Phi, psi and omega in degrees: 000303176250140177275146178283157179294333179296319180291326176292320179296320178294321179293322180288335182289340176083197186290337183286340181085359180237145173287140182283141178277154178294148174275126184246122176260107188293168183303322184272005183263129176238124182241131171246110184144174183272150179232135178225136179211142175276358183243222186251138178233135173245123180251114174248346178260217182237135175235122172252094184159182181271146181234127176237126180203161174290312177233134179229134173235123173258108183291173182303327179266000184275150177221133173234125175244101184153199181260145177237133172233123182206163172283314178229130179230129176239121183245120175243351181250225186246134176226129174231118180146242184217144180226125176234117181203153176294310180239127180235132175235124174255112182287167183302331182269002184289143174231100189240124171238091188197162170264131185243127172249127189207165168264320180226130180230131177232126180240117181282150177302135181103340179290146176251124180225118174238126180146196181250144177241129178231120178271135176232162179284329177210150184297331177300340180278357183299330181288333179277073187289143175277154178294147180287338180220149176286150178296145182272115174228131182237140173267190178286135179260120181243128179291143176257122180253175180131005177285180179291148181288155182293337182285344181283350179088352178253151175229152177289157177298323174237125186301325176210151176251157179236153177222155180256130173083006179262124181289000000 
């Protein structure tokens, strides 16, 4: 009736019979180029290029300059570029200058994030981009009067206020 978790783990391990270990890019490793993995990647060094993985962790000493696509992304280091993931966590030590497309985003206190964040219902919707600005439509602008008269010796802080759409 119910499958055991052991049978699911064996199925996830694939034909080799072993679960794959995460790929770890050490502190002293610098890569220029793209990286792709169907599994988990931990970046503690520097990557100048795009990274695609099921799970990605950018450690406190890690830096990625490029685009990231992942199911789950946890950033504790530095990211410059673009991030697209279902679940995104920016740790307190994160320094991110990127546009993020996500289903779920968590930003811990202390994290630095500069860029745009766009929530979508599913990552496949990322291509159906929303406009960056609303279209500009203006109605008639009519001044609103009613401030103190100039003969009283007092003046309003703003000589006139404006409103849109009021006759």
